[in-house]
N, CA, C and O atoms as a Tinker XYZ file with bonds, in Angstrom:
   384  protein
     1  N      0.994000   -1.267000    0.092000    73     2
     2  CA     0.220000   -0.033000    0.142000    64     1     3
     3  C      0.521000    1.320000   -0.057000    63     2     4     5
     4  O      0.583000    1.923000    1.014000    81     3
     5  N      0.699000    1.913000   -0.901000    73     3     6
     6  CA     1.618000    3.368000   -0.908000    64     5     7
     7  C      1.306000    4.314000    0.580000    63     6     8     9
     8  O      0.389000    4.460000    1.388000    81     7
     9  N      2.637000    4.805000    0.354000    73     7    10
    10  CA     2.463000    6.186000    1.651000    64     9    11
    11  C      1.236000    7.323000    1.501000    63    10    12    13
    12  O      0.906000    7.406000    0.318000    81    11
    13  N      0.657000    8.004000    2.159000    73    11    14
    14  CA     0.460000    9.023000    1.819000    64    13    15
    15  C      0.928000   10.134000    1.365000    63    14    16    17
    16  O      2.118000   10.439000    1.432000    81    15
    17  N     -0.011000   10.872000    0.839000    73    15    18
    18  CA     0.949000   12.255000    0.020000    64    17    19
    19  C      1.847000   13.288000    0.722000    63    18    20    21
    20  O      2.990000   13.712000    0.554000    81    19
    21  N      0.567000   13.571000    1.810000    73    19    22
    22  CA     1.225000   14.285000    3.097000    64    21    23
    23  C      2.649000   13.744000    3.615000    63    22    24    25
    24  O      3.570000   14.398000    4.105000    81    23
    25  N      2.582000   12.613000    3.412000    73    23    26
    26  CA     4.175000   12.055000    4.316000    64    25    27
    27  C      5.165000   11.850000    3.393000    63    26    28    29
    28  O      6.330000   11.722000    3.768000    81    27
    29  N      4.735000   11.783000    1.762000    73    27    30
    30  CA     6.121000   12.504000    1.084000    64    29    31
    31  C      6.309000   13.696000    1.114000    63    30    32    33
    32  O      7.522000   13.901000    1.129000    81    31
    33  N      5.650000   14.746000    1.133000    73    31    34
    34  CA     5.912000   16.061000    0.887000    64    33    35
    35  C      7.262000   16.339000    2.347000    63    34    36    37
    36  O      8.392000   16.782000    2.141000    81    35
    37  N      6.764000   15.975000    3.583000    73    35    38
    38  CA     7.757000   16.412000    4.460000    64    37    39
    39  C      8.866000   15.782000    4.942000    63    38    40    41
    40  O      9.595000   16.125000    5.873000    81    39
    41  N      8.948000   14.559000    4.024000    73    39    42
    42  CA    10.291000   13.968000    3.917000    64    41    43
    43  C     11.516000   14.768000    3.095000    63    42    44    45
    44  O     11.260000   15.069000    1.929000    81    43
    45  N     12.548000   15.053000    3.516000    73    43    46
    46  CA    13.065000   16.125000    3.002000    64    45    47
    47  C     14.515000   15.602000    3.262000    63    46    48    49
    48  O     14.674000   15.182000    4.408000    81    47
    49  N     15.417000   15.549000    2.585000    73    47    50
    50  CA    16.881000   15.375000    3.483000    64    49    51
    51  C     17.507000   16.484000    3.655000    63    50    52    53
    52  O     17.175000   17.633000    3.365000    81    51
    53  N     18.560000   16.018000    4.210000    73    51    54
    54  CA    19.212000   17.355000    5.106000    64    53    55
    55  C     20.238000   18.204000    3.569000    63    54    56    57
    56  O     20.535000   19.398000    3.590000    81    55
    57  N     20.518000   17.488000    2.683000    73    55    58
    58  CA    21.031000   18.093000    1.862000    64    57    59
    59  C     20.142000   18.947000    0.868000    63    58    60    61
    60  O     20.566000   19.978000    0.345000    81    59
    61  N     18.863000   18.431000    0.647000    73    59    62
    62  CA    17.883000   19.157000    0.117000    64    61    63
    63  C     17.864000   20.658000    1.027000    63    62    64    65
    64  O     18.104000   21.779000    0.576000    81    63
    65  N     17.517000   20.307000    2.374000    73    63    66
    66  CA    17.480000   21.549000    3.042000    64    65    67
    67  C     18.435000   22.725000    2.880000    63    66    68    69
    68  O     18.072000   23.900000    2.829000    81    67
    69  N     19.856000   22.236000    2.794000    73    67    70
    70  CA    20.597000   22.892000    2.463000    64    69    71
    71  C     21.036000   23.477000    1.585000    63    70    72    73
    72  O     21.371000   24.661000    1.629000    81    71
    73  N     21.116000   22.704000    0.582000    73    71    74
    74  CA    20.757000   23.319000   -0.998000    64    73    75
    75  C     19.789000   24.615000   -1.243000    63    74    76    77
    76  O     19.974000   25.661000   -1.864000    81    75
    77  N     18.845000   24.185000   -0.609000    73    75    78
    78  CA    17.596000   25.642000   -0.648000    64    77    79
    79  C     18.388000   26.444000    0.072000    63    78    80    81
    80  O     18.934000   27.235000   -0.698000    81    79
    81  N     18.692000   26.606000    1.116000    73    79    82
    82  CA    19.530000   27.559000    2.070000    64    81    83
    83  C     20.261000   28.339000    1.184000    63    82    84    85
    84  O     20.170000   29.567000    1.147000    81    83
    85  N     21.073000   27.590000    0.377000    73    83    86
    86  CA    22.539000   28.135000   -0.122000    64    85    87
    87  C     21.912000   29.086000   -1.714000    63    86    88    89
    88  O     22.532000   29.934000   -2.355000    81    87
    89  N     20.705000   28.616000   -1.931000    73    87    90
    90  CA    20.144000   28.922000   -3.255000    64    89    91
    91  C     19.445000   30.334000   -2.856000    63    90    92    93
    92  O     19.204000   31.199000   -3.698000    81    91
    93  N     19.114000   30.481000   -1.322000    73    91    94
    94  CA    18.191000   31.880000   -1.122000    64    93    95
    95  C     19.189000   32.954000   -0.468000    63    94    96    97
    96  O     19.126000   34.174000   -0.315000    81    95
    97  N     20.308000   31.791000   -0.092000    73    95    98
    98  CA    21.415000   33.150000    0.034000    64    97    99
    99  C     22.183000   33.631000   -1.184000    63    98   100   101
   100  O     22.777000   34.709000   -1.173000    81    99
   101  N     22.164000   32.787000   -2.278000    73    99   102
   102  CA    22.838000   33.156000   -3.282000    64   101   103
   103  C     22.128000   34.294000   -3.885000    63   102   104   105
   104  O     22.768000   35.289000   -4.226000    81   103
   105  N     20.687000   34.217000   -4.064000    73   103   106
   106  CA    19.452000   35.229000   -4.526000    64   105   107
   107  C     19.941000   36.190000   -3.762000    63   106   108   109
   108  O     20.514000   37.106000   -4.352000    81   107
   109  N     19.858000   36.238000   -2.414000    73   107   110
   110  CA    20.006000   37.489000   -1.615000    64   109   111
   111  C     21.046000   38.151000   -1.905000    63   110   112   113
   112  O     20.912000   39.374000   -1.937000    81   111
   113  N     22.289000   37.612000   -2.182000    73   111   114
   114  CA    23.460000   38.562000   -2.423000    64   113   115
   115  C     23.067000   39.248000   -4.204000    63   114   116   117
   116  O     23.466000   40.368000   -4.524000    81   115
   117  N     22.323000   38.431000   -5.098000    73   115   118
   118  CA    22.221000   39.019000   -6.188000    64   117   119
   119  C     21.816000   40.628000   -5.761000    63   118   120   121
   120  O     22.586000   41.585000   -5.837000    81   119
   121  N     20.494000   40.660000   -5.324000    73   119   122
   122  CA    19.846000   41.113000   -5.082000    64   121   123
   123  C     20.642000   42.365000   -4.163000    63   122   124   125
   124  O     20.251000   43.524000   -4.302000    81   123
   125  N     21.706000   42.064000   -3.283000    73   123   126
   126  CA    21.989000   43.562000   -2.709000    64   125   127
   127  C     23.198000   43.676000   -3.897000    63   126   128   129
   128  O     23.568000   44.847000   -3.824000    81   127
   129  N     23.882000   43.082000   -4.822000    73   127   130
   130  CA    24.653000   43.599000   -5.765000    64   129   131
   131  C     23.713000   44.687000   -6.855000    63   130   132   133
   132  O     24.213000   45.516000   -7.615000    81   131
   133  N     22.606000   44.476000   -6.716000    73   131   134
   134  CA    21.781000   45.416000   -7.774000    64   133   135
   135  C     21.168000   46.448000   -6.877000    63   134   136   137
   136  O     20.269000   47.135000   -7.362000    81   135
   137  N     21.427000   46.594000   -5.991000    73   135   138
   138  CA    20.998000   47.876000   -5.086000    64   137   139
   139  C     22.698000   48.755000   -4.505000    63   138   140   141
   140  O     22.863000   49.359000   -3.445000    81   139
   141  N     23.453000   48.591000   -5.321000    73   139   142
   142  CA    25.076000   49.138000   -4.845000    64   141   143
   143  C     24.873000   50.713000   -4.762000    63   142   144   145
   144  O     24.039000   51.350000   -5.405000    81   143
   145  N     25.895000   51.282000   -3.747000    73   143   146
   146  CA    25.559000   52.856000   -3.609000    64   145   147
   147  C     25.427000   53.725000   -4.769000    63   146   148   149
   148  O     24.820000   54.795000   -4.776000    81   147
   149  N     26.152000   53.092000   -5.933000    73   147   150
   150  CA    26.095000   54.119000   -7.118000    64   149   151
   151  C     25.052000   54.024000   -8.029000    63   150   152   153
   152  O     24.873000   54.834000   -8.939000    81   151
   153  N     24.201000   52.834000   -7.753000    73   151   154
   154  CA    23.027000   52.816000   -8.356000    64   153   155
   155  C     22.067000   53.633000   -7.320000    63   154   156   157
   156  O     21.748000   54.789000   -7.598000    81   155
   157  N     21.648000   53.060000   -6.215000    73   155   158
   158  CA    20.955000   54.313000   -5.603000    64   157   159
   159  C     21.085000   55.512000   -5.516000    63   158   160   161
   160  O     20.160000   56.214000   -5.106000    81   159
   161  N     22.207000   55.987000   -5.865000    73   159   162
   162  CA    22.638000   57.452000   -5.692000    64   161   163
   163  C     21.821000   57.867000   -7.326000    63   162   164   165
   164  O     20.953000   58.736000   -7.402000    81   163
   165  N     22.165000   57.297000   -8.170000    73   163   166
   166  CA    21.607000   57.796000   -9.704000    64   165   167
   167  C     20.215000   57.561000   -9.827000    63   166   168   169
   168  O     19.614000   58.142000  -10.730000    81   167
   169  N     19.500000   56.667000   -8.928000    73   167   170
   170  CA    18.156000   56.983000   -8.868000    64   169   171
   171  C     17.268000   57.674000   -7.794000    63   170   172   173
   172  O     16.056000   57.655000   -7.582000    81   171
   173  N     18.382000   58.327000   -7.162000    73   171   174
   174  CA    17.765000   59.638000   -6.160000    64   173   175
   175  C     17.614000   60.500000   -6.802000    63   174   176   177
   176  O     18.443000   60.713000   -7.687000    81   175
   177  N     16.295000   61.517000   -6.605000    73   175   178
   178  CA    16.197000   62.752000   -7.398000    64   177   179
   179  C     16.809000   63.821000   -6.796000    63   178   180   181
   180  O     16.807000   63.898000   -5.568000    81   179
   181  N     17.452000   64.848000   -7.633000    73   179   182
   182  CA    18.268000   66.285000   -7.251000    64   181   183
   183  C     17.309000   66.806000   -5.949000    63   182   184   185
   184  O     16.184000   66.329000   -6.101000    81   183
   185  N     17.365000   67.355000   -5.128000    73   183   186
   186  CA    16.667000   68.174000   -4.721000    64   185   187
   187  C     16.518000   69.878000   -5.033000    63   186   188   189
   188  O     17.549000   70.343000   -5.521000    81   187
   189  N     15.509000   70.779000   -4.849000    73   187   190
   190  CA    15.449000   71.621000   -5.463000    64   189   191
   191  C     16.268000   72.565000   -4.680000    63   190   192   193
   192  O     16.527000   72.367000   -3.492000    81   191
   193  N     16.778000   73.847000   -5.510000    73   191   194
   194  CA    17.700000   74.411000   -4.842000    64   193   195
   195  C     17.141000   75.433000   -3.425000    63   194   196   197
   196  O     17.826000   75.973000   -2.558000    81   195
   197  N     15.728000   75.425000   -3.605000    73   195   198
   198  CA    14.890000   75.820000   -2.507000    64   197   199
   199  C     14.525000   75.309000   -1.332000    63   198   200   201
   200  O     13.879000   75.962000   -0.513000    81   199
   201  N     14.992000   73.827000   -1.103000    73   199   202
   202  CA    14.515000   72.727000   -0.489000    64   201   203
   203  C     16.357000   73.132000    0.721000    63   202   204   205
   204  O     16.462000   73.298000    1.937000    81   203
   205  N     17.336000   73.140000   -0.294000    73   203   206
   206  CA    18.450000   73.117000    0.463000    64   205   207
   207  C     19.349000   74.486000    0.863000    63   206   208   209
   208  O     20.538000   74.594000    1.162000    81   207
   209  N     18.282000   75.477000    0.740000    73   207   210
   210  CA    18.566000   77.105000    0.879000    64   209   211
   211  C     19.826000   77.647000    0.041000    63   210   212   213
   212  O     20.695000   78.466000    0.338000    81   211
   213  N     19.653000   77.065000   -0.844000    73   211   214
   214  CA    21.010000   77.694000   -2.133000    64   213   215
   215  C     20.909000   79.022000   -2.149000    63   214   216   217
   216  O     19.873000   79.681000   -2.243000    81   215
   217  N     22.044000   79.415000   -2.052000    73   215   218
   218  CA    22.605000   80.725000   -2.227000    64   217   219
   219  C     23.917000   81.166000   -2.831000    63   218   220   221
   220  O     25.032000   80.874000   -2.398000    81   219
   221  N     23.645000   81.893000   -3.871000    73   219   222
   222  CA    24.723000   82.353000   -4.811000    64   221   223
   223  C     26.047000   82.693000   -4.363000    63   222   224   225
   224  O     27.031000   82.435000   -5.057000    81   223
   225  N     26.146000   83.390000   -2.979000    73   223   226
   226  CA    27.472000   83.769000   -2.499000    64   225   227
   227  C     28.006000   82.373000   -1.171000    63   226   228   229
   228  O     27.395000   81.490000   -0.568000    81   227
   229  N     29.184000   82.762000   -1.212000    73   227   230
   230  CA    29.357000   81.787000    0.139000    64   229   231
   231  C     29.465000   82.024000    1.665000    63   230   232   233
   232  O     30.034000   82.958000    2.232000    81   231
   233  N     28.824000   81.018000    2.190000    73   231   234
   234  CA    29.329000   81.023000    3.842000    64   233   235
   235  C     30.326000   80.673000    4.604000    63   234   236   237
   236  O     30.677000   79.543000    4.943000    81   235
   237  N     30.864000   81.914000    4.914000    73   235   238
   238  CA    32.417000   81.747000    5.108000    64   237   239
   239  C     33.261000   80.989000    3.684000    63   238   240   241
   240  O     33.081000   80.998000    2.467000    81   239
   241  N     34.234000   80.371000    4.616000    73   239   242
   242  CA    35.022000   79.546000    3.831000    64   241   243
   243  C     34.518000   78.485000    2.687000    63   242   244   245
   244  O     35.101000   78.143000    1.658000    81   243
   245  N     32.877000   77.955000    3.350000    73   243   246
   246  CA    32.377000   76.918000    2.664000    64   245   247
   247  C     31.644000   77.499000    1.408000    63   246   248   249
   248  O     30.653000   78.220000    1.297000    81   247
   249  N     32.553000   76.882000    0.439000    73   247   250
   250  CA    31.559000   77.276000   -0.870000    64   249   251
   251  C     31.284000   76.015000   -1.808000    63   250   252   253
   252  O     31.715000   74.949000   -1.366000    81   251
   253  N     30.464000   75.975000   -3.348000    73   251   254
   254  CA    30.144000   74.796000   -3.781000    64   253   255
   255  C     31.500000   74.516000   -4.481000    63   254   256   257
   256  O     31.647000   73.326000   -4.762000    81   255
   257  N     32.403000   75.235000   -4.787000    73   255   258
   258  CA    33.482000   74.532000   -5.455000    64   257   259
   259  C     34.484000   73.581000   -4.968000    63   258   260   261
   260  O     35.307000   72.884000   -5.561000    81   259
   261  N     34.112000   73.781000   -3.374000    73   259   262
   262  CA    35.069000   72.969000   -2.516000    64   261   263
   263  C     34.061000   72.165000   -1.737000    63   262   264   265
   264  O     34.064000   72.068000   -0.510000    81   263
   265  N     33.253000   71.632000   -2.502000    73   263   266
   266  CA    32.167000   70.861000   -1.889000    64   265   267
   267  C     32.096000   69.463000   -2.351000    63   266   268   269
   268  O     31.795000   69.362000   -3.540000    81   267
   269  N     32.282000   68.440000   -1.763000    73   267   270
   270  CA    32.147000   67.231000   -2.292000    64   269   271
   271  C     31.572000   66.770000   -3.249000    63   270   272   273
   272  O     31.993000   65.917000   -4.031000    81   271
   273  N     30.004000   67.611000   -3.248000    73   271   274
   274  CA    29.128000   67.165000   -4.217000    64   273   275
   275  C     29.207000   67.957000   -5.664000    63   274   276   277
   276  O     28.592000   67.621000   -6.677000    81   275
   277  N     30.066000   69.039000   -5.541000    73   275   278
   278  CA    30.177000   69.893000   -6.805000    64   277   279
   279  C     30.722000   69.092000   -8.017000    63   278   280   281
   280  O     31.629000   68.263000   -7.941000    81   279
   281  N     30.121000   69.408000   -9.032000    73   279   282
   282  CA    30.614000   69.144000  -10.765000    64   281   283
   283  C     30.806000   70.223000  -11.327000    63   282   284   285
   284  O     29.903000   71.053000  -11.222000    81   283
   285  N     31.965000   70.564000  -12.067000    73   283   286
   286  CA    32.208000   71.532000  -12.175000    64   285   287
   287  C     31.877000   71.514000  -13.761000    63   286   288   289
   288  O     31.912000   70.404000  -14.292000    81   287
   289  N     31.552000   72.661000  -14.591000    73   287   290
   290  CA    31.813000   73.899000  -13.989000    64   289   291
   291  C     30.320000   74.428000  -13.347000    63   290   292   293
   292  O     30.378000   75.142000  -12.346000    81   291
   293  N     29.130000   74.120000  -13.855000    73   291   294
   294  CA    28.093000   74.793000  -12.834000    64   293   295
   295  C     27.232000   73.738000  -12.141000    63   294   296   297
   296  O     26.075000   74.147000  -12.237000    81   295
   297  N     27.248000   72.706000  -11.563000    73   295   298
   298  CA    26.307000   71.586000  -11.401000    64   297   299
   299  C     26.749000   71.126000  -10.036000    63   298   300   301
   300  O     27.853000   71.414000   -9.576000    81   299
   301  N     25.703000   70.286000   -9.304000    73   299   302
   302  CA    25.962000   69.705000   -8.211000    64   301   303
   303  C     25.227000   68.224000   -8.423000    63   302   304   305
   304  O     24.311000   68.018000   -9.220000    81   303
   305  N     25.914000   67.096000   -7.406000    73   303   306
   306  CA    25.317000   65.877000   -7.607000    64   305   307
   307  C     24.265000   65.660000   -7.456000    63   306   308   309
   308  O     23.545000   64.855000   -8.045000    81   307
   309  N     23.882000   66.874000   -6.039000    73   307   310
   310  CA    22.487000   66.371000   -5.300000    64   309   311
   311  C     21.095000   67.688000   -5.976000    63   310   312   313
   312  O     19.889000   67.521000   -6.157000    81   311
   313  N     21.766000   68.620000   -6.134000    73   311   314
   314  CA    20.887000   70.123000   -6.117000    64   313   315
   315  C     20.557000   70.391000   -7.721000    63   314   316   317
   316  O     21.398000   70.279000   -8.614000    81   315
   317  N     19.535000   70.667000   -7.863000    73   315   318
   318  CA    19.176000   70.692000   -9.462000    64   317   319
   319  C     19.527000   71.837000   -9.831000    63   318   320   321
   320  O     19.984000   72.649000   -9.026000    81   319
   321  N     19.390000   72.069000  -10.965000    73   319   322
   322  CA    19.949000   73.663000  -11.760000    64   321   323
   323  C     21.484000   73.870000  -11.818000    63   322   324   325
   324  O     22.361000   73.046000  -11.561000    81   323
   325  N     21.620000   75.299000  -12.258000    73   323   326
   326  CA    22.698000   75.673000  -12.276000    64   325   327
   327  C     23.319000   76.541000  -11.032000    63   326   328   329
   328  O     22.821000   77.525000  -10.485000    81   327
   329  N     24.623000   75.845000  -10.736000    73   327   330
   330  CA    25.298000   76.326000   -9.238000    64   329   331
   331  C     26.274000   77.099000   -9.667000    63   330   332   333
   332  O     26.732000   76.875000  -10.787000    81   331
   333  N     26.760000   78.096000   -8.926000    73   331   334
   334  CA    27.641000   78.767000   -9.157000    64   333   335
   335  C     28.774000   78.301000   -8.188000    63   334   336   337
   336  O     28.625000   77.759000   -7.093000    81   335
   337  N     30.054000   78.659000   -8.885000    73   335   338
   338  CA    31.132000   78.013000   -7.826000    64   337   339
   339  C     31.153000   78.616000   -6.176000    63   338   340   341
   340  O     31.450000   77.956000   -5.179000    81   339
   341  N     30.819000   79.807000   -6.215000    73   339   342
   342  CA    30.890000   80.559000   -5.193000    64   341   343
   343  C     30.049000   80.597000   -4.070000    63   342   344   345
   344  O     30.246000   81.230000   -3.033000    81   343
   345  N     28.618000   79.511000   -4.489000    73   343   346
   346  CA    27.602000   79.648000   -3.714000    64   345   347
   347  C     27.745000   78.705000   -2.690000    63   346   348   349
   348  O     28.765000   78.048000   -2.484000    81   347
   349  N     26.557000   78.642000   -1.963000    73   347   350
   350  CA    26.468000   77.656000   -0.841000    64   349   351
   351  C     24.758000   76.879000   -0.675000    63   350   352   353
   352  O     23.648000   77.305000   -0.993000    81   351
   353  N     25.092000   75.921000   -0.200000    73   351   354
   354  CA    23.759000   75.464000    0.340000    64   353   355
   355  C     23.775000   74.426000    1.795000    63   354   356   357
   356  O     24.870000   73.906000    2.011000    81   355
   357  N     22.798000   74.137000    2.662000    73   355   358
   358  CA    22.731000   73.481000    3.367000    64   357   359
   359  C     23.362000   71.995000    3.434000    63   358   360   361
   360  O     23.586000   71.342000    4.453000    81   359
   361  N     23.559000   71.677000    2.272000    73   359   362
   362  CA    23.855000   70.119000    1.620000    64   361   363
   363  C     25.240000   70.359000    1.602000    63   362   364   365
   364  O     25.651000   69.416000    0.926000    81   363
   365  N     26.488000   71.223000    2.013000    73   363   366
   366  CA    27.178000   71.326000    1.724000    64   365   367
   367  C     28.211000   70.222000    2.712000    63   366   368   369
   368  O     28.041000   70.051000    3.919000    81   367
   369  N     29.009000   69.724000    2.096000    73   367   370
   370  CA    30.100000   68.606000    2.469000    64   369   371
   371  C     31.386000   69.043000    2.168000    63   370   372   373
   372  O     31.651000   69.127000    0.968000    81   371
   373  N     32.360000   69.379000    3.076000    73   371   374
   374  CA    33.898000   69.619000    2.504000    64   373   375
   375  C     34.288000   68.334000    1.897000    63   374   376   377
   376  O     33.959000   67.173000    2.139000    81   375
   377  N     35.325000   69.038000    0.778000    73   375   378
   378  CA    35.928000   67.737000    0.263000    64   377   379
   379  C     36.889000   67.296000    1.089000    63   378   380   381
   380  O     37.489000   68.064000    1.839000    81   379
   381  N     37.137000   65.951000    1.027000    73   379   382
   382  CA    38.085000   65.256000    2.036000    64   381   383
   383  C     39.666000   65.299000    1.204000    63   382   384
   384  O     40.661000   64.817000    1.745000    81   383
C-alpha cells in the first residue's frame, strides 16, 4: 500500500534543505549587488535649490567649488539647476 501524499511532502533530506538555503542566500547576494550605492545615488532625484537653501554667495569658507558634491563647471550631484562655484547650500560637505 503506498504512503499517503502528505508523508511524502514532509520527507526532505538534509542535503535538499541545505541546497535550498544556499540558493536563497545566493539570491539575496544578487539583490544586494543590484542595490549598490552608485545605483541608489543615480536613482535618487536631485533636491530643489529652495529645499537646500541655496544661495549664490559663500558662507564663510564654505563654497560649492570646494564641496564634495560639486561638479564643474556649474552643477551639483544632489541639487538641481545651475550652481555658482562661489555659492553655498545646507547640503554642503567639504572635500576630504
